C-alpha positions as CSV (number, residue, x, y, z in Angstrom):
1,X,139.0,93.8,121.4
2,X,138.2,92.2,118.0
3,X,137.3,94.6,115.2
4,X,133.8,94.1,113.8
5,X,134.6,94.7,110.1
6,X,131.2,93.7,109.0
7,X,129.6,96.4,111.2
8,X,132.1,98.9,109.9
9,X,131.3,98.2,106.2
10,X,127.5,98.2,107.0
11,X,127.8,101.5,108.8
12,X,129.9,103.0,106.0
13,X,127.2,102.1,103.6
14,X,124.7,103.8,105.8
15,X,126.9,106.9,105.9
16,X,127.1,107.2,102.1
17,X,123.4,106.5,101.7
18,X,122.4,109.4,104.0
19,X,124.5,112.2,102.4
20,X,121.4,113.2,100.4
21,X,119.6,113.8,103.7
22,X,121.4,117.1,104.2
23,X,121.6,118.2,100.6
24,X,118.7,120.6,100.8
25,X,119.3,121.9,104.4
26,X,122.9,122.7,103.7
27,X,122.0,124.9,100.7
28,X,118.8,126.4,102.2
29,X,120.2,129.9,102.8
30,X,121.2,130.0,99.1
31,X,118.1,128.3,97.7
32,X,115.7,130.7,99.5
33,X,117.2,133.5,97.4
34,X,117.6,131.6,94.1
35,X,114.3,129.9,94.2
36,X,112.4,132.8,95.6
37,X,111.1,131.0,98.7
38,X,109.8,132.4,102.0
39,X,110.7,130.7,105.2
40,X,107.4,129.0,105.3
41,X,107.7,127.8,101.7
42,X,111.3,126.6,102.3
43,X,109.9,124.6,105.3
44,X,107.4,122.8,103.1
45,X,110.1,121.1,101.1
46,X,111.7,119.8,104.3
47,X,108.2,118.8,105.5
48,X,107.3,117.0,102.3
49,X,110.6,115.1,102.5
50,X,109.8,114.0,106.0
51,X,106.2,113.0,105.1
52,X,107.6,111.0,102.1
53,X,110.2,109.4,104.3
54,X,107.6,108.5,106.9
55,X,105.3,106.8,104.3
56,X,108.3,105.0,102.9
57,X,109.3,103.8,106.3
58,X,105.8,102.5,107.0
59,X,105.7,100.7,103.7
60,X,109.1,99.0,103.8
61,X,108.9,98.2,107.5
62,X,105.5,96.5,107.2
63,X,106.7,94.4,104.2
64,X,110.0,93.4,105.9
65,X,108.1,91.0,108.2
66,X,106.9,89.2,105.2
67,X,109.6,89.6,102.5
68,X,112.7,89.9,104.6
69,X,114.7,92.9,105.7
70,X,117.8,92.2,103.5
71,X,115.9,92.1,100.2
72,X,114.0,95.4,100.9
73,X,117.1,97.1,102.3
74,X,119.0,96.6,99.0
75,X,116.0,97.4,96.8
76,X,115.3,100.6,98.6
77,X,118.9,101.8,98.4
78,X,119.1,101.1,94.7
79,X,115.9,103.2,94.1
80,X,117.3,106.0,96.4
81,X,120.5,106.1,94.3
82,X,118.5,106.6,91.1
83,X,116.2,109.3,92.5
84,X,119.0,111.1,94.2
85,X,120.8,111.6,90.9
86,X,117.6,112.8,89.3
87,X,117.3,115.4,92.1
88,X,120.9,116.5,91.5
89,X,120.4,117.1,87.8
90,X,116.8,118.3,87.5
91,X,115.9,120.2,90.7
92,X,116.1,123.8,89.6
93,X,113.0,125.5,91.2
94,X,110.7,125.2,94.2
95,X,108.3,122.9,92.3
96,X,110.9,120.6,90.8
97,X,112.8,120.6,94.1
98,X,109.6,119.7,96.1
99,X,108.7,116.9,93.7
100,X,112.1,115.3,93.3
101,X,113.2,115.5,96.9
102,X,109.9,113.9,97.9
103,X,110.6,111.0,95.5
104,X,114.0,110.6,97.1
105,X,112.3,110.4,100.5
106,X,109.8,107.8,99.2
107,X,112.5,105.6,98.0
108,X,114.9,105.6,101.0
109,X,112.7,104.4,103.8
110,X,113.8,100.8,103.4
111,X,117.4,101.7,104.4
112,X,116.7,102.5,108.0
113,X,114.4,100.2,109.9
114,X,115.3,97.2,107.8
115,X,118.9,97.8,108.8
116,X,117.9,97.9,112.4
117,X,116.0,94.6,111.9
118,X,119.1,93.0,110.4
119,X,121.2,94.1,113.4
120,X,118.5,92.8,115.8
121,X,118.7,89.5,114.1
122,X,122.5,89.3,114.2
123,X,123.4,90.8,117.6
124,X,122.2,89.6,121.1
125,X,120.6,92.2,123.5
126,X,123.8,92.8,125.5
127,X,125.5,94.0,122.3
128,X,122.6,95.4,120.5
129,X,122.9,99.0,121.9
130,X,126.5,99.1,120.6
131,X,125.6,97.8,117.2
132,X,122.6,100.0,116.8
133,X,124.6,103.0,118.1
134,X,127.3,102.5,115.4
135,X,124.7,102.0,112.7
136,X,122.7,105.1,113.6
137,X,125.9,107.2,114.3
138,X,126.9,106.5,110.7
139,X,123.8,108.7,109.7
140,X,125.6,111.6,111.4
141,X,128.8,110.7,109.6
142,X,126.8,110.9,106.3
143,X,125.5,114.3,107.3
144,X,129.0,115.5,108.1
145,X,130.2,114.3,104.8
146,X,127.3,116.0,103.0
147,X,127.8,119.3,104.9
148,X,131.6,119.2,104.2
149,X,131.0,118.6,100.5
150,X,128.3,121.4,100.5
151,X,130.7,123.8,102.3
152,X,133.3,123.1,99.6
153,X,130.9,123.2,96.6
154,X,128.6,126.2,97.4
155,X,131.2,128.9,97.0
156,X,132.7,127.3,93.9
157,X,129.7,126.0,91.9
158,X,126.6,127.1,93.8
159,X,123.8,124.7,94.8
160,X,124.1,122.7,91.5
161,X,127.6,121.5,92.3
162,X,126.6,120.9,95.9
163,X,123.6,118.8,94.8
164,X,125.8,116.7,92.5
165,X,128.5,115.9,95.0
166,X,126.1,115.0,97.9
167,X,123.7,113.0,95.7
168,X,126.4,110.6,94.6
169,X,126.5,109.1,98.1
170,X,123.6,106.6,97.8
171,X,125.2,105.0,94.7
172,X,128.4,104.4,96.7
173,X,126.3,103.2,99.6
174,X,124.6,100.6,97.5
175,X,128.0,99.1,96.5
176,X,129.1,98.9,100.2
177,X,125.7,97.4,101.2
178,X,125.9,94.7,98.5
179,X,129.4,93.8,99.7
180,X,128.2,93.6,103.4
181,X,125.0,91.6,102.8
182,X,125.8,89.3,99.9
183,X,126.5,86.4,102.3
184,X,124.1,87.4,105.1
185,X,120.8,85.5,105.6
186,X,118.2,86.9,107.9
187,X,115.4,84.9,109.5
188,X,111.8,85.2,108.6
189,X,109.7,84.4,111.7
190,X,106.2,83.1,111.1
191,X,103.4,84.7,113.0
192,X,101.2,82.5,115.1
193,X,97.5,82.6,114.8
194,X,97.0,84.1,118.2
195,X,99.4,87.0,117.4
196,X,97.9,90.2,116.0
197,X,99.1,93.7,115.4
198,X,96.7,95.0,118.0
199,X,97.9,92.6,120.7
200,X,101.7,92.7,119.9
201,X,102.1,96.4,119.3
202,X,99.0,98.6,120.0
203,X,98.2,96.9,123.3
204,X,101.9,96.5,124.3
205,X,102.4,99.3,126.8
206,X,106.2,99.4,126.7
207,X,106.1,99.5,122.9
208,X,103.5,102.3,122.9
209,X,105.6,104.5,125.3
210,X,108.8,103.9,123.3
211,X,107.0,104.8,120.1
212,X,105.8,108.0,121.8
213,X,109.4,108.7,122.9
214,X,110.5,108.3,119.3
215,X,107.8,110.7,118.0
216,X,108.9,113.4,120.5
217,X,112.5,112.7,119.6
218,X,111.8,113.2,115.9
219,X,109.9,116.4,116.5
220,X,113.0,118.0,118.1
221,X,115.8,116.4,116.1
222,X,114.4,116.6,112.6
223,X,113.1,120.1,113.0
224,X,116.3,121.5,114.5
225,X,118.5,119.7,111.9
226,X,116.5,121.2,109.0
227,X,117.0,124.8,110.2
228,X,120.3,124.8,112.0
229,X,122.4,125.6,108.9
230,X,120.2,128.6,108.1
231,X,120.3,129.7,111.7
232,X,124.1,129.5,111.8
233,X,124.3,131.5,108.5
234,X,122.2,134.2,110.3
235,X,124.6,134.1,113.3
236,X,127.6,134.5,111.0
237,X,125.9,137.2,109.0
238,X,125.3,139.1,112.2
239,X,129.0,139.2,112.7
240,X,129.7,140.3,109.1
241,X,130.5,136.9,107.5
242,X,128.7,136.2,104.2
243,X,130.6,133.0,103.1
244,X,127.8,130.8,101.8
245,X,129.5,127.5,102.7
246,X,130.8,128.4,106.2
247,X,127.6,127.5,108.0
248,X,127.7,124.1,106.4
249,X,131.1,123.5,107.9
250,X,130.0,124.6,111.3
251,X,126.9,122.4,111.2
252,X,129.2,119.5,110.2
253,X,130.9,120.0,113.6
254,X,127.5,119.6,115.3
255,X,126.9,116.4,113.5
256,X,130.3,115.2,114.6
257,X,129.1,115.6,118.1
258,X,126.0,113.7,117.2
259,X,128.1,110.9,115.7
260,X,130.0,110.6,118.9
261,X,126.8,110.6,120.9
262,X,125.1,107.8,118.9
263,X,128.2,105.6,119.0
264,X,128.7,106.0,122.8
265,X,125.2,106.4,124.2
266,X,124.1,103.0,122.7
267,X,127.0,101.3,124.5
268,X,126.3,103.3,127.7
269,X,122.6,102.1,127.7
270,X,123.9,98.5,127.5
271,X,125.4,99.1,130.9
272,X,123.1,101.7,132.6
273,X,119.8,100.8,131.1
274,X,117.9,102.4,128.2
275,X,115.4,104.6,130.0
276,X,117.7,106.5,132.3
277,X,119.9,107.4,129.3
278,X,116.9,108.6,127.4
279,X,115.7,110.8,130.2
280,X,119.1,112.4,130.8
281,X,119.7,113.2,127.1
282,X,116.2,114.4,126.3
283,X,116.1,116.7,129.4
284,X,119.4,118.3,128.2
285,X,118.2,118.7,124.6
286,X,114.9,120.4,125.7
287,X,116.9,123.0,127.6
288,X,119.1,123.6,124.5
289,X,115.9,124.1,122.4
290,X,114.8,126.9,124.7
291,X,118.2,128.6,124.6
292,X,119.8,128.1,121.2
293,X,117.6,130.3,119.1
294,X,118.2,133.4,121.3
295,X,122.0,133.3,120.7
296,X,122.0,135.4,117.5
297,X,124.5,138.2,118.1
298,X,126.3,136.3,120.9
299,X,130.0,135.5,120.6
300,X,130.1,132.7,118.1
301,X,132.2,130.5,120.4
302,X,129.2,130.4,122.8
303,X,126.8,129.6,119.9
304,X,129.1,126.7,118.9
305,X,129.3,125.4,122.5
306,X,125.5,125.3,123.0
307,X,125.1,123.9,119.5
308,X,127.5,121.0,120.2
309,X,125.7,120.1,123.4
310,X,122.4,120.4,121.6
311,X,123.5,118.1,118.8
312,X,125.0,115.5,121.2
313,X,121.9,115.3,123.4
314,X,119.2,115.4,120.7
315,X,120.8,112.6,118.6
316,X,122.3,110.5,121.4
317,X,119.0,108.9,122.4
318,X,118.1,107.7,118.9
319,X,119.9,104.3,119.1
320,X,118.8,103.8,122.7
321,X,115.1,104.1,121.8
322,X,115.6,101.9,118.8
323,X,117.4,99.2,120.7
324,X,114.8,99.3,123.4
325,X,111.9,98.7,121.0
326,X,113.6,95.6,119.6
327,X,113.6,94.2,123.1
328,X,109.9,94.7,123.9
329,X,108.2,93.6,120.6
330,X,108.0,90.0,119.3
331,X,110.3,89.6,116.3
332,X,107.5,88.6,114.0
333,X,105.9,92.1,114.5
334,X,109.1,94.1,114.8
335,X,108.8,95.5,111.3
336,X,105.2,96.5,111.8
337,X,106.2,98.2,115.1
338,X,109.0,100.1,113.4
339,X,106.7,101.1,110.6
340,X,104.1,102.6,113.0
341,X,106.9,104.3,114.9
342,X,108.4,105.7,111.8
343,X,105.1,107.0,110.4
344,X,104.3,108.9,113.6
345,X,107.9,110.0,114.2
346,X,108.7,111.3,110.8
347,X,105.2,112.6,110.5
348,X,105.9,114.8,113.5
349,X,109.3,115.6,111.9
350,X,107.4,116.8,108.8
351,X,105.3,119.2,110.8
352,X,108.0,120.8,113.0
353,X,110.2,122.3,110.2
354,X,107.1,123.8,108.5
355,X,105.8,125.1,111.9
356,X,109.2,126.5,112.6
357,X,109.2,128.5,109.4
358,X,105.7,129.9,110.2
359,X,106.8,131.0,113.6
360,X,110.0,132.5,112.1
361,X,108.0,134.5,109.7
362,X,105.5,135.6,112.3
363,X,108.1,136.8,114.8
364,X,110.3,138.7,112.3
365,X,109.7,141.8,110.1
366,X,110.1,140.1,106.7
367,X,109.5,143.4,104.9
368,X,112.9,144.9,105.9
369,X,115.9,145.0,103.8
370,X,118.0,142.8,106.1
371,X,119.5,139.7,104.5
372,X,118.8,137.5,107.6
373,X,116.2,136.9,110.3
374,X,117.1,138.4,113.7
375,X,114.6,136.6,116.0
376,X,115.0,132.8,116.1
377,X,114.3,132.2,119.8
378,X,110.5,131.6,119.6
379,X,110.9,129.3,116.6
380,X,113.5,127.1,118.2
381,X,111.5,126.9,121.5
382,X,108.8,124.8,119.8
383,X,111.2,122.0,119.6
384,X,111.5,121.8,123.4
385,X,108.1,120.1,123.5
386,X,109.8,117.1,121.9
387,X,112.6,116.7,124.5
388,X,110.2,117.1,127.4
389,X,107.8,114.6,125.8
390,X,110.5,112.0,125.5
391,X,111.4,112.5,129.2
392,X,107.8,112.0,130.1
393,X,107.4,108.8,128.0
394,X,110.7,107.2,129.4
395,X,109.7,108.2,133.0
396,X,106.2,106.6,132.6
397,X,107.7,103.4,131.2
398,X,110.4,103.2,134.0
399,X,107.7,103.7,136.6
400,X,105.3,101.1,135.3
401,X,107.8,98.6,133.6
402,X,111.1,98.8,135.4
403,X,112.2,95.5,133.9
404,X,112.6,97.3,130.5
405,X,115.5,99.3,132.0
406,X,117.4,96.2,133.1
407,X,116.6,93.3,130.7
408,X,119.4,94.2,128.3
409,X,122.1,94.1,131.1
């Protein structure tokens, strides 16, 4: 099989550009103490990041239909590189962290949906699941790199060194992206007069259900990703381990499972159909949401096993949902559809980490002298609504529009 070097370079750029996405989560257990934050307060920074990212995705996606995906992709990544470095050098408290991490989020939205649009323009439907899967799996690779760097840096130089190493990624990603896209030209498709956003997106039933599937997916995936490092730190603390970087290494293993899931499930959906893959993965992830939080105090091997399954299933449907949306929306409104999807999806992802923090505070006695929370089960259980919702959306679409499940094959 011929190696697709262009896709490898593009995916590598994506990996480096996303290292900043786990910068805060990886250091959360340390930052709560050093910045004096409650769980609810810590969740607001994750929430603000997701809100900023959602607004950014909407803005860049809507403009992409008019200005071109390539131009906005490179411009967004350049801005992300600048603000990431600002966060690394200047974020030293709750207020500065909240402000600067939100700026990072506002700048980086043009590196995701515009990338998917470039892929949709270059790859036919029968290969689109594969290409989308590799591109999205590189996000997990970036998270792994970020967590590995954090695990190395936290014990040696605290969160300051961790911030610096992980925030260099977007600058490297820009160089890779420029190399990959310097000779690529994407098509700008003119909208016909009879085409409207309401007709092509809002009244498009398959598109609506796929957008809902993505919203539910984000509720579960973003929320669990934001809190898993802190949860693993609590699991390790319950066994007597206090190494501040160890939970980052363990979480990196979870993202490795997610990387494998994204790269394989996209290809599998090219063969079996998008919707049946979505239903299978989302059903498994919802079960994991109901179980994972109750495993504090269990043998860590069991915690790891459940976490790996959780990561695989919650991330594996991401490229499948994305590829499916490119196949049911007219190209001239694809950016607008991605924008609406991203606004709603990452808006849900902004709420779930903050709600998790509230539930975590409510279900634990935070006045005790313990250094970690004991009860995580109820908080993780709120993510199960996401997995079950995605199953519902895919089932409804398969029942009413079976052609969606077979048109890519």
